[in-house]
PDB file of N, CA, C and O in Angstrom:
ATOM      1  N   MET A   1     100.529  29.761 222.041  1.00  0.00           N
ATOM      2  CA  MET A   1     100.989  28.392 222.121  1.00  0.00           C
ATOM      3  C   MET A   1     102.425  28.333 221.615  1.00  0.00           C
ATOM      4  O   MET A   1     102.777  28.992 220.637  1.00  0.00           O
ATOM      5  N   SER A   2     103.239  27.549 222.280  1.00  0.00           N
ATOM      6  CA  SER A   2     104.640  27.384 221.892  1.00  0.00           C
ATOM      7  C   SER A   2     104.755  26.556 220.618  1.00  0.00           C
ATOM      8  O   SER A   2     103.814  25.882 220.198  1.00  0.00           O
ATOM      9  N   ALA A   3     105.926  26.629 220.027  1.00  0.00           N
ATOM     10  CA  ALA A   3     106.204  25.785 218.868  1.00  0.00           C
ATOM     11  C   ALA A   3     106.082  24.317 219.273  1.00  0.00           C
ATOM     12  O   ALA A   3     106.363  23.947 220.413  1.00  0.00           O
ATOM     13  N   ILE A   4     105.663  23.500 218.328  1.00  0.00           N
ATOM     14  CA  ILE A   4     105.570  22.053 218.545  1.00  0.00           C
ATOM     15  C   ILE A   4     106.747  21.433 217.809  1.00  0.00           C
ATOM     16  O   ILE A   4     106.856  21.550 216.588  1.00  0.00           O
ATOM     17  N   ASN A   5     107.615  20.782 218.543  1.00  0.00           N
ATOM     18  CA  ASN A   5     108.837  20.231 217.975  1.00  0.00           C
ATOM     19  C   ASN A   5     108.667  18.743 217.712  1.00  0.00           C
ATOM     20  O   ASN A   5     108.299  17.975 218.600  1.00  0.00           O
ATOM     21  N   LEU A   6     108.942  18.355 216.480  1.00  0.00           N
ATOM     22  CA  LEU A   6     108.736  16.985 216.043  1.00  0.00           C
ATOM     23  C   LEU A   6     110.005  16.427 215.427  1.00  0.00           C
ATOM     24  O   LEU A   6     110.744  17.144 214.753  1.00  0.00           O
ATOM     25  N   GLN A   7     110.255  15.145 215.659  1.00  0.00           N
ATOM     26  CA  GLN A   7     111.331  14.448 214.964  1.00  0.00           C
ATOM     27  C   GLN A   7     110.672  13.534 213.949  1.00  0.00           C
ATOM     28  O   GLN A   7     109.787  12.746 214.282  1.00  0.00           O
ATOM     29  N   ILE A   8     111.113  13.649 212.715  1.00  0.00           N
ATOM     30  CA  ILE A   8     110.590  12.845 211.621  1.00  0.00           C
ATOM     31  C   ILE A   8     111.619  11.766 211.308  1.00  0.00           C
ATOM     32  O   ILE A   8     112.774  12.067 211.007  1.00  0.00           O
ATOM     33  N   ASN A   9     111.198  10.517 211.381  1.00  0.00           N
ATOM     34  CA  ASN A   9     112.075   9.392 211.068  1.00  0.00           C
ATOM     35  C   ASN A   9     111.636   8.813 209.726  1.00  0.00           C
ATOM     36  O   ASN A   9     110.501   8.360 209.578  1.00  0.00           O
ATOM     37  N   PHE A  10     112.533   8.831 208.763  1.00  0.00           N
ATOM     38  CA  PHE A  10     112.226   8.377 207.413  1.00  0.00           C
ATOM     39  C   PHE A  10     112.567   6.899 207.236  1.00  0.00           C
ATOM     40  O   PHE A  10     113.390   6.351 207.971  1.00  0.00           O
ATOM     41  N   VAL A  11     111.932   6.263 206.263  1.00  0.00           N
ATOM     42  CA  VAL A  11     112.139   4.836 206.022  1.00  0.00           C
ATOM     43  C   VAL A  11     113.567   4.518 205.589  1.00  0.00           C
ATOM     44  O   VAL A  11     114.011   3.378 205.730  1.00  0.00           O
ATOM     45  N   ASP A  12     114.288   5.493 205.069  1.00  0.00           N
ATOM     46  CA  ASP A  12     115.677   5.258 204.645  1.00  0.00           C
ATOM     47  C   ASP A  12     116.678   5.358 205.796  1.00  0.00           C
ATOM     48  O   ASP A  12     117.886   5.257 205.580  1.00  0.00           O
ATOM     49  N   GLY A  13     116.174   5.559 207.027  1.00  0.00           N
ATOM     50  CA  GLY A  13     117.043   5.618 208.199  1.00  0.00           C
ATOM     51  C   GLY A  13     117.467   7.022 208.588  1.00  0.00           C
ATOM     52  O   GLY A  13     118.069   7.200 209.647  1.00  0.00           O
ATOM     53  N   THR A  14     117.176   8.024 207.773  1.00  0.00           N
ATOM     54  CA  THR A  14     117.512   9.398 208.132  1.00  0.00           C
ATOM     55  C   THR A  14     116.408   9.985 209.001  1.00  0.00           C
ATOM     56  O   THR A  14     115.319   9.423 209.116  1.00  0.00           O
ATOM     57  N   SER A  15     116.709  11.118 209.605  1.00  0.00           N
ATOM     58  CA  SER A  15     115.705  11.809 210.411  1.00  0.00           C
ATOM     59  C   SER A  15     115.869  13.313 210.235  1.00  0.00           C
ATOM     60  O   SER A  15     116.901  13.792 209.765  1.00  0.00           O
ATOM     61  N   ALA A  16     114.846  14.036 210.616  1.00  0.00           N
ATOM     62  CA  ALA A  16     114.862  15.498 210.553  1.00  0.00           C
ATOM     63  C   ALA A  16     114.007  16.034 211.692  1.00  0.00           C
ATOM     64  O   ALA A  16     113.077  15.375 212.157  1.00  0.00           O
ATOM     65  N   GLU A  17     114.341  17.234 212.126  1.00  0.00           N
ATOM     66  CA  GLU A  17     113.523  17.895 213.140  1.00  0.00           C
ATOM     67  C   GLU A  17     112.689  18.967 212.463  1.00  0.00           C
ATOM     68  O   GLU A  17     113.135  19.626 211.524  1.00  0.00           O
ATOM     69  N   ALA A  18     111.475  19.128 212.957  1.00  0.00           N
ATOM     70  CA  ALA A  18     110.568  20.150 212.441  1.00  0.00           C
ATOM     71  C   ALA A  18     109.983  20.893 213.631  1.00  0.00           C
ATOM     72  O   ALA A  18     109.540  20.281 214.603  1.00  0.00           O
ATOM     73  N   SER A  19     109.985  22.210 213.547  1.00  0.00           N
ATOM     74  CA  SER A  19     109.414  23.031 214.604  1.00  0.00           C
ATOM     75  C   SER A  19     108.197  23.755 214.038  1.00  0.00           C
ATOM     76  O   SER A  19     108.321  24.710 213.271  1.00  0.00           O
ATOM     77  N   ALA A  20     107.018  23.279 214.435  1.00  0.00           N
ATOM     78  CA  ALA A  20     105.758  23.847 213.945  1.00  0.00           C
ATOM     79  C   ALA A  20     105.476  25.143 214.705  1.00  0.00           C
ATOM     80  O   ALA A  20     105.067  25.128 215.866  1.00  0.00           O
ATOM     81  N   ILE A  21     105.704  26.259 214.020  1.00  0.00           N
ATOM     82  CA  ILE A  21     105.513  27.567 214.639  1.00  0.00           C
ATOM     83  C   ILE A  21     104.089  28.060 214.373  1.00  0.00           C
ATOM     84  O   ILE A  21     103.260  27.328 213.832  1.00  0.00           O
ATOM     85  N   ALA A  22     103.821  29.287 214.753  1.00  0.00           N
ATOM     86  CA  ALA A  22     102.466  29.844 214.690  1.00  0.00           C
ATOM     87  C   ALA A  22     101.787  29.626 213.338  1.00  0.00           C
ATOM     88  O   ALA A  22     100.641  29.180 213.300  1.00  0.00           O
ATOM     89  N   ILE A  23     102.463  29.927 212.230  1.00  0.00           N
ATOM     90  CA  ILE A  23     101.813  29.811 210.924  1.00  0.00           C
ATOM     91  C   ILE A  23     101.431  28.369 210.618  1.00  0.00           C
ATOM     92  O   ILE A  23     100.394  28.124 210.003  1.00  0.00           O
ATOM     93  N   ASP A  24     102.252  27.414 211.038  1.00  0.00           N
ATOM     94  CA  ASP A  24     101.921  26.001 210.828  1.00  0.00           C
ATOM     95  C   ASP A  24     100.683  25.624 211.643  1.00  0.00           C
ATOM     96  O   ASP A  24      99.817  24.889 211.167  1.00  0.00           O
ATOM     97  N   GLN A  25     100.609  26.124 212.850  1.00  0.00           N
ATOM     98  CA  GLN A  25      99.478  25.840 213.723  1.00  0.00           C
ATOM     99  C   GLN A  25      98.190  26.493 213.198  1.00  0.00           C
ATOM    100  O   GLN A  25      97.110  25.911 213.291  1.00  0.00           O
ATOM    101  N   ILE A  26      98.316  27.681 212.658  1.00  0.00           N
ATOM    102  CA  ILE A  26      97.160  28.372 212.069  1.00  0.00           C
ATOM    103  C   ILE A  26      96.657  27.595 210.852  1.00  0.00           C
ATOM    104  O   ILE A  26      95.454  27.383 210.700  1.00  0.00           O
ATOM    105  N   LYS A  27      97.573  27.176 209.995  1.00  0.00           N
ATOM    106  CA  LYS A  27      97.190  26.399 208.813  1.00  0.00           C
ATOM    107  C   LYS A  27      96.567  25.062 209.212  1.00  0.00           C
ATOM    108  O   LYS A  27      95.635  24.590 208.562  1.00  0.00           O
ATOM    109  N   PHE A  28      97.083  24.456 210.280  1.00  0.00           N
ATOM    110  CA  PHE A  28      96.513  23.210 210.798  1.00  0.00           C
ATOM    111  C   PHE A  28      95.049  23.417 211.183  1.00  0.00           C
ATOM    112  O   PHE A  28      94.179  22.648 210.774  1.00  0.00           O
ATOM    113  N   GLU A  29      94.783  24.458 211.971  1.00  0.00           N
ATOM    114  CA  GLU A  29      93.411  24.720 212.406  1.00  0.00           C
ATOM    115  C   GLU A  29      92.487  24.954 211.223  1.00  0.00           C
ATOM    116  O   GLU A  29      91.346  24.493 211.224  1.00  0.00           O
ATOM    117  N   SER A  30      92.970  25.666 210.217  1.00  0.00           N
ATOM    118  CA  SER A  30      92.156  25.910 209.016  1.00  0.00           C
ATOM    119  C   SER A  30      91.912  24.620 208.243  1.00  0.00           C
ATOM    120  O   SER A  30      90.796  24.362 207.794  1.00  0.00           O
ATOM    121  N   HIS A  31      92.947  23.819 208.090  1.00  0.00           N
ATOM    122  CA  HIS A  31      92.844  22.581 207.297  1.00  0.00           C
ATOM    123  C   HIS A  31      91.917  21.558 207.954  1.00  0.00           C
ATOM    124  O   HIS A  31      91.074  20.962 207.284  1.00  0.00           O
ATOM    125  N   PHE A  32      92.072  21.357 209.254  1.00  0.00           N
ATOM    126  CA  PHE A  32      91.313  20.324 209.953  1.00  0.00           C
ATOM    127  C   PHE A  32      90.064  20.851 210.660  1.00  0.00           C
ATOM    128  O   PHE A  32      89.269  20.063 211.172  1.00  0.00           O
ATOM    129  N   ASP A  33      89.882  22.174 210.693  1.00  0.00           N
ATOM    130  CA  ASP A  33      88.781  22.778 211.447  1.00  0.00           C
ATOM    131  C   ASP A  33      88.776  22.246 212.880  1.00  0.00           C
ATOM    132  O   ASP A  33      87.741  21.851 213.416  1.00  0.00           O
ATOM    133  N   LEU A  34      89.961  22.248 213.477  1.00  0.00           N
ATOM    134  CA  LEU A  34      90.164  21.740 214.833  1.00  0.00           C
ATOM    135  C   LEU A  34      91.112  22.678 215.561  1.00  0.00           C
ATOM    136  O   LEU A  34      92.205  22.967 215.075  1.00  0.00           O
ATOM    137  N   SER A  35      90.696  23.147 216.714  1.00  0.00           N
ATOM    138  CA  SER A  35      91.533  24.030 217.510  1.00  0.00           C
ATOM    139  C   SER A  35      92.759  23.281 218.026  1.00  0.00           C
ATOM    140  O   SER A  35      92.661  22.122 218.430  1.00  0.00           O
ATOM    141  N   MET A  36      93.894  23.939 218.011  1.00  0.00           N
ATOM    142  CA  MET A  36      95.106  23.343 218.570  1.00  0.00           C
ATOM    143  C   MET A  36      94.899  23.026 220.051  1.00  0.00           C
ATOM    144  O   MET A  36      95.497  22.084 220.572  1.00  0.00           O
ATOM    145  N   ALA A  37      94.063  23.802 220.727  1.00  0.00           N
ATOM    146  CA  ALA A  37      93.786  23.570 222.139  1.00  0.00           C
ATOM    147  C   ALA A  37      93.093  22.221 222.354  1.00  0.00           C
ATOM    148  O   ALA A  37      93.230  21.623 223.421  1.00  0.00           O
ATOM    149  N   LYS A  38      92.353  21.738 221.357  1.00  0.00           N
ATOM    150  CA  LYS A  38      91.651  20.455 221.458  1.00  0.00           C
ATOM    151  C   LYS A  38      92.503  19.281 220.971  1.00  0.00           C
ATOM    152  O   LYS A  38      92.106  18.122 221.096  1.00  0.00           O
ATOM    153  N   LEU A  39      93.647  19.585 220.427  1.00  0.00           N
ATOM    154  CA  LEU A  39      94.466  18.551 219.795  1.00  0.00           C
ATOM    155  C   LEU A  39      94.826  17.418 220.752  1.00  0.00           C
ATOM    156  O   LEU A  39      94.826  16.253 220.352  1.00  0.00           O
ATOM    157  N   GLN A  40      95.127  17.734 221.985  1.00  0.00           N
ATOM    158  CA  GLN A  40      95.540  16.697 222.932  1.00  0.00           C
ATOM    159  C   GLN A  40      94.445  15.650 223.144  1.00  0.00           C
ATOM    160  O   GLN A  40      94.741  14.465 223.296  1.00  0.00           O
ATOM    161  N   ASN A  41      93.197  16.079 223.156  1.00  0.00           N
ATOM    162  CA  ASN A  41      92.089  15.155 223.395  1.00  0.00           C
ATOM    163  C   ASN A  41      91.552  14.502 222.123  1.00  0.00           C
ATOM    164  O   ASN A  41      90.939  13.437 222.189  1.00  0.00           O
ATOM    165  N   GLU A  42      91.774  15.123 220.974  1.00  0.00           N
ATOM    166  CA  GLU A  42      91.184  14.640 219.730  1.00  0.00           C
ATOM    167  C   GLU A  42      92.232  14.308 218.662  1.00  0.00           C
ATOM    168  O   GLU A  42      91.913  14.253 217.474  1.00  0.00           O
ATOM    169  N   MET A  43      93.470  14.088 219.083  1.00  0.00           N
ATOM    170  CA  MET A  43      94.557  13.909 218.136  1.00  0.00           C
ATOM    171  C   MET A  43      94.482  12.570 217.415  1.00  0.00           C
ATOM    172  O   MET A  43      94.218  11.527 218.012  1.00  0.00           O
ATOM    173  N   LYS A  44      94.723  12.639 216.115  1.00  0.00           N
ATOM    174  CA  LYS A  44      94.912  11.466 215.279  1.00  0.00           C
ATOM    175  C   LYS A  44      96.357  11.513 214.789  1.00  0.00           C
ATOM    176  O   LYS A  44      96.962  12.583 214.735  1.00  0.00           O
ATOM    177  N   LEU A  45      96.897  10.379 214.440  1.00  0.00           N
ATOM    178  CA  LEU A  45      98.261  10.364 213.905  1.00  0.00           C
ATOM    179  C   LEU A  45      98.378  11.244 212.673  1.00  0.00           C
ATOM    180  O   LEU A  45      99.408  11.883 212.460  1.00  0.00           O
ATOM    181  N   THR A  46      97.336  11.279 211.866  1.00  0.00           N
ATOM    182  CA  THR A  46      97.333  12.123 210.671  1.00  0.00           C
ATOM    183  C   THR A  46      97.636  13.565 211.027  1.00  0.00           C
ATOM    184  O   THR A  46      98.306  14.258 210.262  1.00  0.00           O
ATOM    185  N   HIS A  47      97.159  14.032 212.169  1.00  0.00           N
ATOM    186  CA  HIS A  47      97.395  15.417 212.585  1.00  0.00           C
ATOM    187  C   HIS A  47      98.895  15.688 212.743  1.00  0.00           C
ATOM    188  O   HIS A  47      99.403  16.692 212.242  1.00  0.00           O
ATOM    189  N   LEU A  48      99.597  14.797 213.436  1.00  0.00           N
ATOM    190  CA  LEU A  48     101.045  15.000 213.634  1.00  0.00           C
ATOM    191  C   LEU A  48     101.814  14.911 212.326  1.00  0.00           C
ATOM    192  O   LEU A  48     102.716  15.709 212.073  1.00  0.00           O
ATOM    193  N   TYR A  49     101.453  13.934 211.494  1.00  0.00           N
ATOM    194  CA  TYR A  49     102.135  13.792 210.211  1.00  0.00           C
ATOM    195  C   TYR A  49     101.897  15.020 209.334  1.00  0.00           C
ATOM    196  O   TYR A  49     102.823  15.516 208.693  1.00  0.00           O
ATOM    197  N   TRP A  50     100.661  15.509 209.307  1.00  0.00           N
ATOM    198  CA  TRP A  50     100.347  16.691 208.497  1.00  0.00           C
ATOM    199  C   TRP A  50     101.115  17.913 208.999  1.00  0.00           C
ATOM    200  O   TRP A  50     101.646  18.690 208.206  1.00  0.00           O
ATOM    201  N   LEU A  51     101.168  18.076 210.315  1.00  0.00           N
ATOM    202  CA  LEU A  51     101.882  19.222 210.891  1.00  0.00           C
ATOM    203  C   LEU A  51     103.367  19.160 210.552  1.00  0.00           C
ATOM    204  O   LEU A  51     103.968  20.181 210.218  1.00  0.00           O
ATOM    205  N   ALA A  52     103.960  17.981 210.633  1.00  0.00           N
ATOM    206  CA  ALA A  52     105.376  17.821 210.268  1.00  0.00           C
ATOM    207  C   ALA A  52     105.577  18.106 208.784  1.00  0.00           C
ATOM    208  O   ALA A  52     106.518  18.805 208.408  1.00  0.00           O
ATOM    209  N   TRP A  53     104.697  17.568 207.936  1.00  0.00           N
ATOM    210  CA  TRP A  53     104.782  17.805 206.496  1.00  0.00           C
ATOM    211  C   TRP A  53     104.649  19.295 206.175  1.00  0.00           C
ATOM    212  O   TRP A  53     105.431  19.832 205.389  1.00  0.00           O
ATOM    213  N   HIS A  54     103.670  19.957 206.774  1.00  0.00           N
ATOM    214  CA  HIS A  54     103.473  21.380 206.494  1.00  0.00           C
ATOM    215  C   HIS A  54     104.702  22.186 206.891  1.00  0.00           C
ATOM    216  O   HIS A  54     105.113  23.102 206.179  1.00  0.00           O
ATOM    217  N   THR A  55     105.283  21.839 208.031  1.00  0.00           N
ATOM    218  CA  THR A  55     106.487  22.531 208.487  1.00  0.00           C
ATOM    219  C   THR A  55     107.632  22.304 207.506  1.00  0.00           C
ATOM    220  O   THR A  55     108.368  23.237 207.186  1.00  0.00           O
ATOM    221  N   GLN A  56     107.785  21.080 207.031  1.00  0.00           N
ATOM    222  CA  GLN A  56     108.841  20.817 206.058  1.00  0.00           C
ATOM    223  C   GLN A  56     108.577  21.541 204.737  1.00  0.00           C
ATOM    224  O   GLN A  56     109.519  22.004 204.094  1.00  0.00           O
ATOM    225  N   GLN A  57     107.335  21.644 204.330  1.00  0.00           N
ATOM    226  CA  GLN A  57     107.017  22.396 203.111  1.00  0.00           C
ATOM    227  C   GLN A  57     107.343  23.874 203.288  1.00  0.00           C
ATOM    228  O   GLN A  57     107.945  24.494 202.411  1.00  0.00           O
ATOM    229  N   ARG A  58     106.941  24.438 204.432  1.00  0.00           N
ATOM    230  CA  ARG A  58     107.182  25.863 204.688  1.00  0.00           C
ATOM    231  C   ARG A  58     108.667  26.186 204.675  1.00  0.00           C
ATOM    232  O   ARG A  58     109.071  27.239 204.181  1.00  0.00           O
ATOM    233  N   THR A  59     109.474  25.297 205.209  1.00  0.00           N
ATOM    234  CA  THR A  59     110.911  25.558 205.310  1.00  0.00           C
ATOM    235  C   THR A  59     111.683  25.140 204.067  1.00  0.00           C
ATOM    236  O   THR A  59     112.893  25.351 203.988  1.00  0.00           O
ATOM    237  N   GLY A  60     110.990  24.546 203.088  1.00  0.00           N
ATOM    238  CA  GLY A  60     111.656  24.130 201.859  1.00  0.00           C
ATOM    239  C   GLY A  60     112.342  22.784 201.949  1.00  0.00           C
ATOM    240  O   GLY A  60     113.067  22.399 201.031  1.00  0.00           O
ATOM    241  N   ALA A  61     112.128  22.056 203.043  1.00  0.00           N
ATOM    242  CA  ALA A  61     112.755  20.745 203.200  1.00  0.00           C
ATOM    243  C   ALA A  61     112.107  19.700 202.300  1.00  0.00           C
ATOM    244  O   ALA A  61     112.711  18.664 202.022  1.00  0.00           O
ATOM    245  N   THR A  62     110.875  19.960 201.838  1.00  0.00           N
ATOM    246  CA  THR A  62     110.216  19.081 200.883  1.00  0.00           C
ATOM    247  C   THR A  62     109.328  19.897 199.953  1.00  0.00           C
ATOM    248  O   THR A  62     108.817  20.955 200.320  1.00  0.00           O
ATOM    249  N   THR A  63     109.162  19.387 198.756  1.00  0.00           N
ATOM    250  CA  THR A  63     108.212  19.975 197.809  1.00  0.00           C
ATOM    251  C   THR A  63     107.140  18.950 197.454  1.00  0.00           C
ATOM    252  O   THR A  63     106.267  19.208 196.625  1.00  0.00           O
ATOM    253  N   LYS A  64     107.218  17.783 198.095  1.00  0.00           N
ATOM    254  CA  LYS A  64     106.280  16.701 197.810  1.00  0.00           C
ATOM    255  C   LYS A  64     104.900  17.002 198.386  1.00  0.00           C
ATOM    256  O   LYS A  64     104.771  17.706 199.388  1.00  0.00           O
ATOM    257  N   ASP A  65     103.862  16.452 197.729  1.00  0.00           N
ATOM    258  CA  ASP A  65     102.526  16.552 198.311  1.00  0.00           C
ATOM    259  C   ASP A  65     102.484  15.638 199.536  1.00  0.00           C
ATOM    260  O   ASP A  65     103.371  14.805 199.722  1.00  0.00           O
ATOM    261  N   PHE A  66     101.458  15.794 200.364  1.00  0.00           N
ATOM    262  CA  PHE A  66     101.396  15.081 201.639  1.00  0.00           C
ATOM    263  C   PHE A  66     101.504  13.567 201.477  1.00  0.00           C
ATOM    264  O   PHE A  66     102.309  12.933 202.159  1.00  0.00           O
ATOM    265  N   ASP A  67     100.713  12.982 200.592  1.00  0.00           N
ATOM    266  CA  ASP A  67     100.713  11.525 200.452  1.00  0.00           C
ATOM    267  C   ASP A  67     102.065  10.980 200.001  1.00  0.00           C
ATOM    268  O   ASP A  67     102.531   9.968 200.523  1.00  0.00           O
ATOM    269  N   THR A  68     102.690  11.640 199.044  1.00  0.00           N
ATOM    270  CA  THR A  68     104.005  11.200 198.562  1.00  0.00           C
ATOM    271  C   THR A  68     105.043  11.317 199.668  1.00  0.00           C
ATOM    272  O   THR A  68     105.864  10.419 199.851  1.00  0.00           O
ATOM    273  N   TRP A  69     105.007  12.427 200.407  1.00  0.00           N
ATOM    274  CA  TRP A  69     105.922  12.624 201.533  1.00  0.00           C
ATOM    275  C   TRP A  69     105.711  11.536 202.575  1.00  0.00           C
ATOM    276  O   TRP A  69     106.676  10.942 203.053  1.00  0.00           O
ATOM    277  N   ALA A  70     104.451  11.269 202.934  1.00  0.00           N
ATOM    278  CA  ALA A  70     104.136  10.308 203.990  1.00  0.00           C
ATOM    279  C   ALA A  70     104.580   8.886 203.636  1.00  0.00           C
ATOM    280  O   ALA A  70     104.875   8.098 204.534  1.00  0.00           O
ATOM    281  N   GLU A  71     104.632   8.548 202.353  1.00  0.00           N
ATOM    282  CA  GLU A  71     105.101   7.225 201.932  1.00  0.00           C
ATOM    283  C   GLU A  71     106.549   6.976 202.333  1.00  0.00           C
ATOM    284  O   GLU A  71     106.991   5.829 202.406  1.00  0.00           O
ATOM    285  N   ASN A  72     107.286   8.054 202.594  1.00  0.00           N
ATOM    286  CA  ASN A  72     108.699   7.955 202.951  1.00  0.00           C
ATOM    287  C   ASN A  72     108.970   8.145 204.433  1.00  0.00           C
ATOM    288  O   ASN A  72     110.127   8.190 204.851  1.00  0.00           O
ATOM    289  N   VAL A  73     107.912   8.256 205.233  1.00  0.00           N
ATOM    290  CA  VAL A  73     108.057   8.491 206.669  1.00  0.00           C
ATOM    291  C   VAL A  73     107.759   7.205 207.430  1.00  0.00           C
ATOM    292  O   VAL A  73     106.752   6.541 207.186  1.00  0.00           O
ATOM    293  N   GLU A  74     108.648   6.868 208.351  1.00  0.00           N
ATOM    294  CA  GLU A  74     108.444   5.694 209.200  1.00  0.00           C
ATOM    295  C   GLU A  74     107.662   6.062 210.454  1.00  0.00           C
ATOM    296  O   GLU A  74     106.738   5.349 210.845  1.00  0.00           O
ATOM    297  N   SER A  75     108.039   7.199 211.096  1.00  0.00           N
ATOM    298  CA  SER A  75     107.371   7.602 212.335  1.00  0.00           C
ATOM    299  C   SER A  75     107.625   9.080 212.625  1.00  0.00           C
ATOM    300  O   SER A  75     108.522   9.711 212.065  1.00  0.00           O
ATOM    301  N   ILE A  76     106.798   9.596 213.521  1.00  0.00           N
ATOM    302  CA  ILE A  76     106.928  10.982 214.006  1.00  0.00           C
ATOM    303  C   ILE A  76     106.924  10.920 215.529  1.00  0.00           C
ATOM    304  O   ILE A  76     106.149  10.175 216.129  1.00  0.00           O
ATOM    305  N   GLU A  77     107.791  11.707 216.142  1.00  0.00           N
ATOM    306  CA  GLU A  77     107.832  11.786 217.605  1.00  0.00           C
ATOM    307  C   GLU A  77     107.844  13.242 218.030  1.00  0.00           C
ATOM    308  O   GLU A  77     108.534  14.067 217.431  1.00  0.00           O
ATOM    309  N   ALA A  78     107.074  13.559 219.070  1.00  0.00           N
ATOM    310  CA  ALA A  78     107.158  14.880 219.680  1.00  0.00           C
ATOM    311  C   ALA A  78     108.433  14.890 220.530  1.00  0.00           C
ATOM    312  O   ALA A  78     108.704  13.937 221.260  1.00  0.00           O
ATOM    313  N   VAL A  79     109.202  15.957 220.431  1.00  0.00           N
ATOM    314  CA  VAL A  79     110.456  16.056 221.171  1.00  0.00           C
ATOM    315  C   VAL A  79     110.529  17.383 221.911  1.00  0.00           C
ATOM    316  O   VAL A  79     109.911  18.372 221.518  1.00  0.00           O
ATOM    317  N   ASP A  80     111.297  17.379 222.989  1.00  0.00           N
ATOM    318  CA  ASP A  80     111.559  18.618 223.723  1.00  0.00           C
ATOM    319  C   ASP A  80     112.766  19.283 223.111  1.00  0.00           C
ATOM    320  O   ASP A  80     113.704  18.619 222.670  1.00  0.00           O
ATOM    321  N   VAL A  81     112.734  20.605 223.087  1.00  0.00           N
ATOM    322  CA  VAL A  81     113.877  21.359 222.595  1.00  0.00           C
ATOM    323  C   VAL A  81     114.881  21.494 223.722  1.00  0.00           C
ATOM    324  O   VAL A  81     114.529  21.877 224.838  1.00  0.00           O
ATOM    325  N   LYS A  82     116.134  21.176 223.426  1.00  0.00           N
ATOM    326  CA  LYS A  82     117.191  21.316 224.422  1.00  0.00           C
ATOM    327  C   LYS A  82     117.649  22.754 224.438  1.00  0.00           C
ATOM    328  O   LYS A  82     118.018  23.306 223.401  1.00  0.00           O
ATOM    329  N   LYS A  83     117.628  23.362 225.604  1.00  0.00           N
ATOM    330  CA  LYS A  83     118.034  24.768 225.727  1.00  0.00           C
ATOM    331  C   LYS A  83     119.455  24.884 226.190  1.00  0.00           C
ATOM    332  O   LYS A  83     119.964  25.994 226.349  1.00  0.00           O
TER     333      LYS A  83
END
């Protein structure tokens, strides 16, 4: 599966991009006990927010726990990578 690219829009008006690579997807499946292949049919908003948060944690963009991080997020959008 390809990386999942997300744009994170924060309540303070800033934004960041997160690219959920293999390790993020593996951790997602372990955390939610849900196959990434089923995500399209069974997706909850929590899934996208968690994936963005995990990616930001892995890359060092945040050290906050999920709930604290999510309090500062306005929205998440899936985006295409421009080649």
